[in-house]
N, CA, C and O atoms as CSV, one atom per row, in Angstrom:
chain,resi,resn,atom,element,x,y,z
A,1,UNK,N,N,-0.356,24.419,1.106
A,1,UNK,CA,C,-0.830,23.308,1.913
A,1,UNK,C,C,-1.042,23.818,3.319
A,1,UNK,O,O,-0.187,24.491,3.893
A,2,UNK,N,N,-2.188,23.489,3.856
A,2,UNK,CA,C,-2.506,23.939,5.201
A,2,UNK,C,C,-1.647,23.202,6.214
A,2,UNK,O,O,-1.381,22.008,6.074
A,3,UNK,N,N,-1.221,23.924,7.227
A,3,UNK,CA,C,-0.424,23.321,8.276
A,3,UNK,C,C,-1.182,22.252,9.042
A,3,UNK,O,O,-0.582,21.295,9.530
A,4,UNK,N,N,-2.512,22.409,9.153
A,4,UNK,CA,C,-3.299,21.432,9.893
A,4,UNK,C,C,-3.370,20.089,9.177
A,4,UNK,O,O,-3.663,19.073,9.806
A,5,UNK,N,N,-3.107,20.066,7.876
A,5,UNK,CA,C,-3.150,18.833,7.107
A,5,UNK,C,C,-1.855,18.039,7.252
A,5,UNK,O,O,-1.854,16.826,7.040
A,6,UNK,N,N,-0.765,18.693,7.604
A,6,UNK,CA,C,0.537,18.046,7.661
A,6,UNK,C,C,0.586,16.851,8.614
A,6,UNK,O,O,1.112,15.809,8.221
A,7,UNK,N,N,0.064,16.939,9.850
A,7,UNK,CA,C,0.133,15.755,10.718
A,7,UNK,C,C,-0.603,14.551,10.119
A,7,UNK,O,O,-0.134,13.419,10.241
A,8,UNK,N,N,-1.750,14.786,9.476
A,8,UNK,CA,C,-2.475,13.672,8.852
A,8,UNK,C,C,-1.645,13.062,7.728
A,8,UNK,O,O,-1.553,11.839,7.621
A,9,UNK,N,N,-1.041,13.902,6.892
A,9,UNK,CA,C,-0.199,13.389,5.812
A,9,UNK,C,C,0.969,12.584,6.361
A,9,UNK,O,O,1.308,11.531,5.822
A,10,UNK,N,N,1.583,13.073,7.426
A,10,UNK,CA,C,2.694,12.347,8.044
A,10,UNK,C,C,2.240,10.959,8.478
A,10,UNK,O,O,2.944,9.973,8.259
A,11,UNK,N,N,1.069,10.885,9.090
A,11,UNK,CA,C,0.536,9.608,9.577
A,11,UNK,C,C,0.259,8.665,8.406
A,11,UNK,O,O,0.575,7.477,8.472
A,12,UNK,N,N,-0.332,9.195,7.338
A,12,UNK,CA,C,-0.636,8.378,6.159
A,12,UNK,C,C,0.656,7.852,5.540
A,12,UNK,O,O,0.766,6.659,5.258
A,13,UNK,N,N,1.630,8.731,5.327
A,13,UNK,CA,C,2.870,8.288,4.689
A,13,UNK,C,C,3.662,7.334,5.586
A,13,UNK,O,O,4.312,6.418,5.084
A,14,UNK,N,N,3.615,7.533,6.891
A,14,UNK,CA,C,4.270,6.588,7.801
A,14,UNK,C,C,3.611,5.215,7.707
A,14,UNK,O,O,4.292,4.190,7.717
A,15,UNK,N,N,2.287,5.203,7.615
A,15,UNK,CA,C,1.576,3.928,7.480
A,15,UNK,C,C,1.919,3.248,6.162
A,15,UNK,O,O,2.076,2.028,6.108
A,16,UNK,N,N,2.035,4.039,5.102
A,16,UNK,CA,C,2.329,3.484,3.776
A,16,UNK,C,C,3.788,3.059,3.622
A,16,UNK,O,O,4.125,2.349,2.674
A,17,UNK,N,N,4.644,3.478,4.529
A,17,UNK,CA,C,6.074,3.184,4.411
A,17,UNK,C,C,6.395,1.708,4.611
A,17,UNK,O,O,7.463,1.250,4.205
A,18,UNK,N,N,5.494,0.965,5.225
A,18,UNK,CA,C,5.763,-0.435,5.535
A,18,UNK,C,C,5.202,-1.352,4.445
A,18,UNK,O,O,4.026,-1.234,4.100
A,19,UNK,N,N,6.012,-2.262,3.894
A,19,UNK,CA,C,5.538,-3.133,2.814
A,19,UNK,C,C,4.395,-4.063,3.240
A,19,UNK,O,O,3.520,-4.369,2.429
A,20,UNK,N,N,4.391,-4.507,4.474
A,20,UNK,CA,C,3.288,-5.360,4.947
A,20,UNK,C,C,1.981,-4.592,4.911
A,20,UNK,O,O,0.955,-5.119,4.482
A,21,UNK,N,N,2.017,-3.348,5.360
A,21,UNK,CA,C,0.786,-2.547,5.367
A,21,UNK,C,C,0.333,-2.227,3.937
A,21,UNK,O,O,-0.867,-2.206,3.660
A,22,UNK,N,N,1.273,-1.982,3.040
A,22,UNK,CA,C,0.882,-1.748,1.643
A,22,UNK,C,C,0.247,-2.996,1.048
A,22,UNK,O,O,-0.720,-2.905,0.291
A,23,UNK,N,N,0.783,-4.149,1.385
A,23,UNK,CA,C,0.206,-5.406,0.882
A,23,UNK,C,C,-1.200,-5.613,1.447
A,23,UNK,O,O,-2.095,-6.066,0.733
A,24,UNK,N,N,-1.396,-5.288,2.707
A,24,UNK,CA,C,-2.723,-5.396,3.309
A,24,UNK,C,C,-3.705,-4.499,2.559
A,24,UNK,O,O,-4.817,-4.921,2.243
A,25,UNK,N,N,-3.299,-3.272,2.276
A,25,UNK,CA,C,-4.176,-2.361,1.534
A,25,UNK,C,C,-4.518,-2.936,0.161
A,25,UNK,O,O,-5.661,-2.840,-0.287
A,26,UNK,N,N,-3.538,-3.526,-0.501
A,26,UNK,CA,C,-3.791,-4.137,-1.810
A,26,UNK,C,C,-4.802,-5.272,-1.702
A,26,UNK,O,O,-5.671,-5.425,-2.560
A,27,UNK,N,N,-4.681,-6.061,-0.648
A,27,UNK,CA,C,-5.624,-7.157,-0.444
A,27,UNK,C,C,-7.044,-6.618,-0.235
A,27,UNK,O,O,-8.015,-7.202,-0.715
A,28,UNK,N,N,-7.151,-5.506,0.481
A,28,UNK,CA,C,-8.469,-4.942,0.784
A,28,UNK,C,C,-9.079,-4.215,-0.409
A,28,UNK,O,O,-10.253,-3.848,-0.369
A,29,UNK,N,N,-8.304,-4.002,-1.466
A,29,UNK,CA,C,-8.862,-3.435,-2.698
A,29,UNK,C,C,-9.939,-4.349,-3.266
A,29,UNK,O,O,-10.917,-3.883,-3.850
A,30,UNK,N,N,-9.753,-5.657,-3.089
A,30,UNK,CA,C,-10.680,-6.644,-3.632
A,30,UNK,C,C,-12.017,-6.623,-2.893
A,30,UNK,O,O,-13.075,-6.598,-3.523
A,31,UNK,N,N,-11.972,-6.634,-1.565
A,31,UNK,CA,C,-13.197,-6.720,-0.771
A,31,UNK,C,C,-12.842,-6.576,0.704
A,31,UNK,O,O,-11.672,-6.637,1.083
A,32,UNK,N,N,-13.869,-6.383,1.529
A,32,UNK,CA,C,-13.668,-6.383,2.975
A,32,UNK,C,C,-13.164,-7.773,3.374
A,32,UNK,O,O,-13.496,-8.774,2.739
A,33,UNK,N,N,-12.359,-7.813,4.435
A,33,UNK,CA,C,-11.811,-9.102,4.874
A,33,UNK,C,C,-11.839,-9.183,6.389
A,33,UNK,O,O,-11.680,-8.182,7.087
A,34,UNK,N,N,-12.044,-10.394,6.881
A,34,UNK,CA,C,-11.917,-10.653,8.309
A,34,UNK,C,C,-10.439,-10.545,8.678
A,34,UNK,O,O,-9.564,-10.842,7.865
A,35,UNK,N,N,-10.174,-10.119,9.905
A,35,UNK,CA,C,-8.788,-9.956,10.366
A,35,UNK,C,C,-8.006,-11.257,10.188
A,35,UNK,O,O,-6.853,-11.229,9.756
A,36,UNK,N,N,-8.612,-12.379,10.511
A,36,UNK,CA,C,-7.900,-13.655,10.378
A,36,UNK,C,C,-7.554,-13.954,8.921
A,36,UNK,O,O,-6.513,-14.547,8.640
A,37,UNK,N,N,-8.428,-13.544,7.987
A,37,UNK,CA,C,-8.136,-13.738,6.558
A,37,UNK,C,C,-7.023,-12.803,6.084
A,37,UNK,O,O,-6.218,-13.171,5.229
A,38,UNK,N,N,-6.983,-11.595,6.643
A,38,UNK,CA,C,-5.900,-10.664,6.320
A,38,UNK,C,C,-4.570,-11.258,6.767
A,38,UNK,O,O,-3.576,-11.175,6.046
A,39,UNK,N,N,-4.551,-11.850,7.939
A,39,UNK,CA,C,-3.313,-12.371,8.520
A,39,UNK,C,C,-2.817,-13.642,7.836
A,39,UNK,O,O,-1.620,-13.925,7.853
A,40,UNK,N,N,-3.714,-14.398,7.244
A,40,UNK,CA,C,-3.401,-15.732,6.737
A,40,UNK,C,C,-2.201,-15.798,5.787
A,40,UNK,O,O,-1.359,-16.676,5.974
A,41,UNK,N,N,-2.070,-14.922,4.776
A,41,UNK,CA,C,-0.935,-15.081,3.853
A,41,UNK,C,C,0.418,-14.640,4.409
A,41,UNK,O,O,1.444,-14.851,3.762
A,42,UNK,N,N,0.439,-14.036,5.587
A,42,UNK,CA,C,1.685,-13.509,6.129
A,42,UNK,C,C,2.343,-14.506,7.073
A,42,UNK,O,O,1.672,-15.271,7.765
A,43,UNK,N,N,3.656,-14.477,7.083
A,43,UNK,CA,C,4.420,-15.313,8.005
A,43,UNK,C,C,4.697,-14.497,9.270
A,43,UNK,O,O,5.841,-14.324,9.691
A,44,UNK,N,N,3.602,-14.002,9.857
A,44,UNK,CA,C,3.676,-13.202,11.079
A,44,UNK,C,C,2.545,-13.647,11.995
A,44,UNK,O,O,1.570,-14.252,11.549
A,45,UNK,N,N,2.685,-13.345,13.261
A,45,UNK,CA,C,1.633,-13.698,14.208
A,45,UNK,C,C,0.408,-12.819,13.990
A,45,UNK,O,O,0.497,-11.744,13.397
A,46,UNK,N,N,-0.730,-13.288,14.476
A,46,UNK,CA,C,-1.956,-12.501,14.400
A,46,UNK,C,C,-1.782,-11.195,15.178
A,46,UNK,O,O,-2.308,-10.157,14.776
A,47,UNK,N,N,-1.050,-11.244,16.282
A,47,UNK,CA,C,-0.801,-10.027,17.076
A,47,UNK,C,C,-0.002,-9.007,16.267
A,47,UNK,O,O,-0.276,-7.809,16.338
A,48,UNK,N,N,0.970,-9.469,15.509
A,48,UNK,CA,C,1.780,-8.569,14.684
A,48,UNK,C,C,0.927,-7.927,13.591
A,48,UNK,O,O,1.018,-6.722,13.358
A,49,UNK,N,N,0.104,-8.727,12.925
A,49,UNK,CA,C,-0.774,-8.191,11.885
A,49,UNK,C,C,-1.773,-7.218,12.502
A,49,UNK,O,O,-2.096,-6.193,11.901
A,50,UNK,N,N,-2.260,-7.535,13.696
A,50,UNK,CA,C,-3.196,-6.633,14.377
A,50,UNK,C,C,-2.567,-5.269,14.638
A,50,UNK,O,O,-3.248,-4.247,14.549
A,51,UNK,N,N,-1.286,-5.243,14.957
A,51,UNK,CA,C,-0.590,-3.962,15.154
A,51,UNK,C,C,-0.544,-3.171,13.848
A,51,UNK,O,O,-0.735,-1.955,13.849
A,52,UNK,N,N,-0.292,-3.857,12.741
A,52,UNK,CA,C,-0.310,-3.190,11.438
A,52,UNK,C,C,-1.700,-2.614,11.157
A,52,UNK,O,O,-1.826,-1.500,10.649
A,53,UNK,N,N,-2.729,-3.375,11.489
A,53,UNK,CA,C,-4.103,-2.922,11.255
A,53,UNK,C,C,-4.440,-1.705,12.098
A,53,UNK,O,O,-5.163,-0.819,11.644
A,54,UNK,N,N,-3.926,-1.652,13.317
A,54,UNK,CA,C,-4.144,-0.482,14.180
A,54,UNK,C,C,-3.514,0.754,13.539
A,54,UNK,O,O,-4.128,1.821,13.523
A,55,UNK,N,N,-2.312,0.625,13.018
A,55,UNK,CA,C,-1.627,1.754,12.378
A,55,UNK,C,C,-2.411,2.216,11.154
A,55,UNK,O,O,-2.584,3.416,10.944
A,56,UNK,N,N,-2.885,1.270,10.348
A,56,UNK,CA,C,-3.674,1.630,9.166
A,56,UNK,C,C,-4.991,2.302,9.561
A,56,UNK,O,O,-5.455,3.221,8.887
A,57,UNK,N,N,-5.580,1.838,10.648
A,57,UNK,CA,C,-6.835,2.425,11.132
A,57,UNK,C,C,-6.601,3.838,11.641
A,57,UNK,O,O,-7.373,4.745,11.329
A,58,UNK,N,N,-5.546,4.034,12.423
A,58,UNK,CA,C,-5.229,5.379,12.943
A,58,UNK,C,C,-4.945,6.367,11.818
A,58,UNK,O,O,-5.230,7.559,11.942
A,59,UNK,N,N,-4.384,5.869,10.723
A,59,UNK,CA,C,-4.097,6.734,9.574
A,59,UNK,C,C,-5.354,6.980,8.740
A,59,UNK,O,O,-5.340,7.788,7.811
A,60,UNK,N,N,-6.431,6.285,9.070
A,60,UNK,CA,C,-7.678,6.447,8.331
A,60,UNK,C,C,-7.714,5.683,7.017
A,60,UNK,O,O,-8.625,5.876,6.213
A,61,UNK,N,N,-6.733,4.818,6.792
A,61,UNK,CA,C,-6.654,4.080,5.536
A,61,UNK,C,C,-7.606,2.887,5.501
A,61,UNK,O,O,-8.028,2.450,4.430
A,62,UNK,N,N,-7.936,2.369,6.676
A,62,UNK,CA,C,-8.924,1.295,6.766
A,62,UNK,C,C,-9.846,1.592,7.939
A,62,UNK,O,O,-9.532,2.415,8.800
A,63,UNK,N,N,-10.976,0.917,7.962
A,63,UNK,CA,C,-11.837,0.937,9.141
A,63,UNK,C,C,-12.012,-0.514,9.567
A,63,UNK,O,O,-11.877,-1.433,8.759
A,64,UNK,N,N,-12.315,-0.706,10.848
A,64,UNK,CA,C,-12.560,-2.043,11.376
A,64,UNK,C,C,-13.930,-2.041,12.036
A,64,UNK,O,O,-14.321,-1.088,12.709
A,65,UNK,N,N,-14.642,-3.136,11.821
A,65,UNK,CA,C,-15.998,-3.246,12.339
A,65,UNK,C,C,-16.229,-4.674,12.817
A,65,UNK,O,O,-15.858,-5.638,12.147
A,66,UNK,N,N,-16.846,-4.789,13.982
A,66,UNK,CA,C,-17.155,-6.114,14.497
A,66,UNK,C,C,-18.516,-6.534,13.965
A,66,UNK,O,O,-19.507,-5.823,14.134
A,67,UNK,N,N,-18.556,-7.693,13.321
A,67,UNK,CA,C,-19.805,-8.275,12.822
A,67,UNK,C,C,-19.934,-9.644,13.471
A,67,UNK,O,O,-19.255,-10.598,13.092
A,68,UNK,N,N,-20.814,-9.717,14.448
A,68,UNK,CA,C,-20.902,-10.951,15.234
A,68,UNK,C,C,-19.631,-11.116,16.029
A,68,UNK,O,O,-19.234,-10.223,16.779
A,69,UNK,N,N,-18.996,-12.254,15.866
A,69,UNK,CA,C,-17.736,-12.513,16.586
A,69,UNK,C,C,-16.511,-12.169,15.755
A,69,UNK,O,O,-15.380,-12.312,16.222
A,70,UNK,N,N,-16.727,-11.723,14.542
A,70,UNK,CA,C,-15.618,-11.515,13.603
A,70,UNK,C,C,-15.379,-10.023,13.396
A,70,UNK,O,O,-16.313,-9.249,13.183
A,71,UNK,N,N,-14.099,-9.638,13.463
A,71,UNK,CA,C,-13.715,-8.253,13.168
A,71,UNK,C,C,-13.328,-8.169,11.691
A,71,UNK,O,O,-12.487,-8.930,11.212
A,72,UNK,N,N,-13.960,-7.229,10.978
A,72,UNK,CA,C,-13.746,-7.045,9.548
A,72,UNK,C,C,-12.975,-5.767,9.275
A,72,UNK,O,O,-13.098,-4.781,10.003
A,73,UNK,N,N,-12.183,-5.797,8.221
A,73,UNK,CA,C,-11.412,-4.635,7.785
A,73,UNK,C,C,-11.951,-4.176,6.435
A,73,UNK,O,O,-12.280,-4.985,5.567
A,74,UNK,N,N,-12.032,-2.864,6.284
A,74,UNK,CA,C,-12.539,-2.283,5.046
A,74,UNK,C,C,-11.604,-1.156,4.625
A,74,UNK,O,O,-11.226,-0.316,5.441
A,75,UNK,N,N,-11.237,-1.141,3.353
A,75,UNK,CA,C,-10.406,-0.069,2.808
A,75,UNK,C,C,-11.193,1.230,2.805
A,75,UNK,O,O,-12.376,1.240,2.468
A,76,UNK,N,N,-10.548,2.322,3.177
A,76,UNK,CA,C,-11.150,3.658,3.151
A,76,UNK,C,C,-10.387,4.496,2.126
A,76,UNK,O,O,-9.521,5.290,2.493
A,77,UNK,N,N,-10.708,4.319,0.834
A,77,UNK,CA,C,-9.905,4.959,-0.221
A,77,UNK,C,C,-9.922,6.481,-0.170
A,77,UNK,O,O,-8.968,7.118,-0.616
A,78,UNK,N,N,-10.989,7.080,0.367
A,78,UNK,CA,C,-11.031,8.541,0.429
A,78,UNK,C,C,-9.934,9.118,1.320
A,78,UNK,O,O,-9.544,10.275,1.162
A,79,UNK,N,N,-9.441,8.317,2.247
A,79,UNK,CA,C,-8.397,8.813,3.147
A,79,UNK,C,C,-7.087,9.066,2.416
A,79,UNK,O,O,-6.227,9.791,2.916
A,80,UNK,N,N,-6.929,8.480,1.247
A,80,UNK,CA,C,-5.722,8.706,0.451
A,80,UNK,C,C,-5.809,9.981,-0.379
A,80,UNK,O,O,-4.829,10.398,-0.996
A,81,UNK,N,N,-6.984,10.593,-0.388
A,81,UNK,CA,C,-7.190,11.766,-1.244
A,81,UNK,C,C,-6.200,12.894,-0.922
A,81,UNK,O,O,-5.598,13.460,-1.834
A,82,UNK,N,N,-6.027,13.220,0.346
A,82,UNK,CA,C,-5.122,14.316,0.711
A,82,UNK,C,C,-3.687,14.010,0.268
A,82,UNK,O,O,-2.980,14.890,-0.222
A,83,UNK,N,N,-3.268,12.752,0.446
A,83,UNK,CA,C,-1.923,12.369,0.026
A,83,UNK,C,C,-1.803,12.445,-1.497
A,83,UNK,O,O,-0.779,12.877,-2.027
A,84,UNK,N,N,-2.842,12.028,-2.181
A,84,UNK,CA,C,-2.843,12.080,-3.640
A,84,UNK,C,C,-2.783,13.516,-4.140
A,84,UNK,O,O,-2.036,13.826,-5.069
A,85,UNK,N,N,-3.568,14.389,-3.524
A,85,UNK,CA,C,-3.557,15.809,-3.904
A,85,UNK,C,C,-2.172,16.399,-3.662
A,85,UNK,O,O,-1.658,17.150,-4.491
A,86,UNK,N,N,-1.573,16.057,-2.528
A,86,UNK,CA,C,-0.241,16.561,-2.209
A,86,UNK,C,C,0.764,16.099,-3.265
A,86,UNK,O,O,1.582,16.890,-3.735
A,87,UNK,N,N,0.699,14.811,-3.638
A,87,UNK,CA,C,1.646,14.282,-4.624
A,87,UNK,C,C,1.407,14.881,-6.006
A,87,UNK,O,O,2.353,15.049,-6.775
A,88,UNK,N,N,0.157,15.204,-6.332
A,88,UNK,CA,C,-0.124,15.812,-7.626
A,88,UNK,C,C,0.475,17.211,-7.729
A,88,UNK,O,O,0.628,17.744,-8.828
A,89,UNK,N,N,0.810,17.799,-6.597
A,89,UNK,CA,C,1.486,19.089,-6.602
A,89,UNK,C,C,2.841,19.021,-7.284
A,89,UNK,O,O,3.414,20.046,-7.653
A,90,UNK,N,N,3.349,17.812,-7.448
A,90,UNK,CA,C,4.616,17.606,-8.134
A,90,UNK,C,C,4.356,17.190,-9.576
A,90,UNK,O,O,5.143,16.448,-10.164
A,91,UNK,N,N,3.254,17.669,-10.145
A,91,UNK,CA,C,2.777,17.254,-11.459
A,91,UNK,C,C,3.713,17.554,-12.603
A,91,UNK,O,O,3.471,17.093,-13.718
A,92,UNK,N,N,4.782,18.313,-12.373
A,92,UNK,CA,C,5.703,18.581,-13.464
A,92,UNK,C,C,6.446,17.326,-13.878
A,92,UNK,O,O,7.082,17.301,-14.932
A,93,UNK,N,N,6.374,16.284,-13.060
A,93,UNK,CA,C,7.043,15.035,-13.404
A,93,UNK,C,C,6.117,14.180,-14.245
A,93,UNK,O,O,4.924,14.074,-13.959
A,94,UNK,N,N,6.666,13.577,-15.275
A,94,UNK,CA,C,5.887,12.692,-16.136
A,94,UNK,C,C,5.578,11.407,-15.369
A,94,UNK,O,O,6.414,10.932,-14.601
A,95,UNK,N,N,4.384,10.840,-15.569
A,95,UNK,CA,C,4.095,9.546,-14.941
A,95,UNK,C,C,5.044,8.488,-15.492
A,95,UNK,O,O,5.410,8.516,-16.668
A,96,UNK,N,N,5.428,7.578,-14.648
A,96,UNK,CA,C,6.379,6.542,-15.028
A,96,UNK,C,C,5.604,5.254,-15.332
A,96,UNK,O,O,4.782,4.812,-14.529
A,97,UNK,N,N,5.872,4.664,-16.489
A,97,UNK,CA,C,5.326,3.349,-16.806
A,97,UNK,C,C,6.257,2.347,-16.133
A,97,UNK,O,O,7.396,2.163,-16.564
A,98,UNK,N,N,5.773,1.703,-15.081
A,98,UNK,CA,C,6.635,0.844,-14.275
A,98,UNK,C,C,7.118,-0.388,-15.038
A,98,UNK,O,O,8.226,-0.867,-14.795
A,99,UNK,N,N,6.301,-0.908,-15.959
A,99,UNK,CA,C,6.750,-2.052,-16.757
A,99,UNK,C,C,7.926,-1.655,-17.641
A,99,UNK,O,O,8.922,-2.375,-17.717
A,100,UNK,N,N,7.810,-0.506,-18.310
A,100,UNK,CA,C,8.906,-0.021,-19.151
A,100,UNK,C,C,10.153,0.259,-18.318
A,100,UNK,O,O,11.272,-0.037,-18.738
A,101,UNK,N,N,9.949,0.833,-17.132
A,101,UNK,CA,C,11.073,1.155,-16.262
A,101,UNK,C,C,11.778,-0.124,-15.799
A,101,UNK,O,O,13.007,-0.173,-15.744
A,102,UNK,N,N,10.998,-1.155,-15.468
A,102,UNK,CA,C,11.587,-2.424,-15.038
A,102,UNK,C,C,12.397,-3.050,-16.175
A,102,UNK,O,O,13.489,-3.572,-15.946
A,103,UNK,N,N,11.863,-2.999,-17.400
A,103,UNK,CA,C,12.600,-3.527,-18.556
A,103,UNK,C,C,13.890,-2.733,-18.788
A,103,UNK,O,O,14.930,-3.306,-19.111
A,104,UNK,N,N,13.811,-1.417,-18.622
A,104,UNK,CA,C,14.990,-0.571,-18.770
A,104,UNK,C,C,16.063,-0.966,-17.756
A,104,UNK,O,O,17.231,-1.120,-18.111
A,105,UNK,N,N,15.664,-1.130,-16.496
A,105,UNK,CA,C,16.637,-1.507,-15.460
A,105,UNK,C,C,17.249,-2.871,-15.743
A,105,UNK,O,O,18.452,-3.068,-15.577
A,106,UNK,N,N,16.411,-3.809,-16.170
A,106,UNK,CA,C,16.921,-5.144,-16.484
A,106,UNK,C,C,17.940,-5.073,-17.613
A,106,UNK,O,O,18.973,-5.741,-17.567
A,107,UNK,N,N,17.648,-4.264,-18.623
A,107,UNK,CA,C,18.579,-4.121,-19.747
A,107,UNK,C,C,19.860,-3.437,-19.308
A,107,UNK,O,O,20.952,-3.839,-19.711
A,108,UNK,N,N,19.733,-2.411,-18.487
A,108,UNK,CA,C,20.900,-1.664,-18.013
A,108,UNK,C,C,21.840,-2.531,-17.196
A,108,UNK,O,O,23.060,-2.412,-17.302
A,109,UNK,N,N,21.261,-3.408,-16.378
A,109,UNK,CA,C,22.071,-4.191,-15.456
A,109,UNK,C,C,22.252,-5.630,-15.917
A,109,UNK,O,O,22.768,-6.468,-15.177
A,110,UNK,N,N,21.815,-5.916,-17.166
A,110,UNK,CA,C,22.040,-7.238,-17.742
A,110,UNK,C,C,21.317,-8.350,-17.027
A,110,UNK,O,O,21.783,-9.489,-17.013
A,111,UNK,N,N,20.178,-8.035,-16.429
A,111,UNK,CA,C,19.426,-9.057,-15.703
A,111,UNK,C,C,18.432,-9.713,-16.649
A,111,UNK,O,O,18.311,-9.340,-17.816
A,112,UNK,N,N,17.714,-10.716,-16.103
A,112,UNK,CA,C,16.701,-11.401,-16.893
A,112,UNK,C,C,15.563,-10.452,-17.212
A,112,UNK,O,O,15.274,-9.525,-16.454
A,113,UNK,N,N,14.914,-10.698,-18.356
A,113,UNK,CA,C,13.722,-9.942,-18.734
A,113,UNK,C,C,12.626,-10.304,-17.742
A,113,UNK,O,O,12.294,-11.482,-17.607
A,114,UNK,N,N,12.053,-9.321,-17.042
A,114,UNK,CA,C,11.050,-9.613,-16.021
A,114,UNK,C,C,9.785,-10.237,-16.603
A,114,UNK,O,O,9.030,-10.862,-15.859
A,115,UNK,N,N,9.524,-10.096,-17.895
A,115,UNK,CA,C,8.308,-10.620,-18.488
A,115,UNK,C,C,8.396,-12.116,-18.791
A,115,UNK,O,O,7.426,-12.849,-18.599
A,116,UNK,N,N,9.565,-12.571,-19.268
A,116,UNK,CA,C,9.625,-13.965,-19.703
A,116,UNK,C,C,10.798,-14.756,-19.124
A,116,UNK,O,O,10.943,-15.936,-19.442
A,117,UNK,N,N,11.630,-14.153,-18.294
A,117,UNK,CA,C,12.727,-14.854,-17.641
A,117,UNK,C,C,13.949,-15.087,-18.504
A,117,UNK,O,O,14.916,-15.695,-18.045
A,118,UNK,N,N,13.931,-14.614,-19.755
A,118,UNK,CA,C,15.095,-14.774,-20.614
A,118,UNK,C,C,16.086,-13.654,-20.317
A,118,UNK,O,O,15.696,-12.610,-19.793
A,119,UNK,N,N,17.351,-13.854,-20.641
A,119,UNK,CA,C,18.308,-12.765,-20.418
A,119,UNK,C,C,17.879,-11.522,-21.192
A,119,UNK,O,O,17.439,-11.606,-22.339
A,120,UNK,N,N,18.011,-10.400,-20.557
A,120,UNK,CA,C,17.594,-9.135,-21.174
A,120,UNK,C,C,18.510,-8.810,-22.336
A,120,UNK,O,O,19.717,-9.050,-22.291
A,121,UNK,N,N,17.912,-8.263,-23.368
A,121,UNK,CA,C,18.701,-7.838,-24.520
A,121,UNK,C,C,19.442,-6.562,-24.166
A,121,UNK,O,O,18.870,-5.683,-23.522
A,122,UNK,N,N,20.697,-6.437,-24.568
A,122,UNK,CA,C,21.456,-5.227,-24.224
A,122,UNK,C,C,20.973,-4.016,-24.972
A,122,UNK,O,O,21.510,-2.923,-24.792
């Protein structure tokens, strides 16, 4: 891995570390969104969401563009490529089926089955 790539990876992973920012990225998977629409589902101020958007923009994960009076956010999926390539370097690990893993944890800890809300079978 080139040393010059490390600061960019650090910025990307720092941006991805926050659950609000990950949720914003998930929302932008569907389509471009106005900043006010991005902020709407969150119980945070528009200023707080704007700070998250700045961090995502600096990491290259989204772009922002003014269209008329409205600022729009767009997902930049190519910016995740370097992080994805870096993570694939750990390819000796088998991919995890998250649904199976969640069922396993529920069974291990005697919690409800995440699929239907019934108590998990031991």
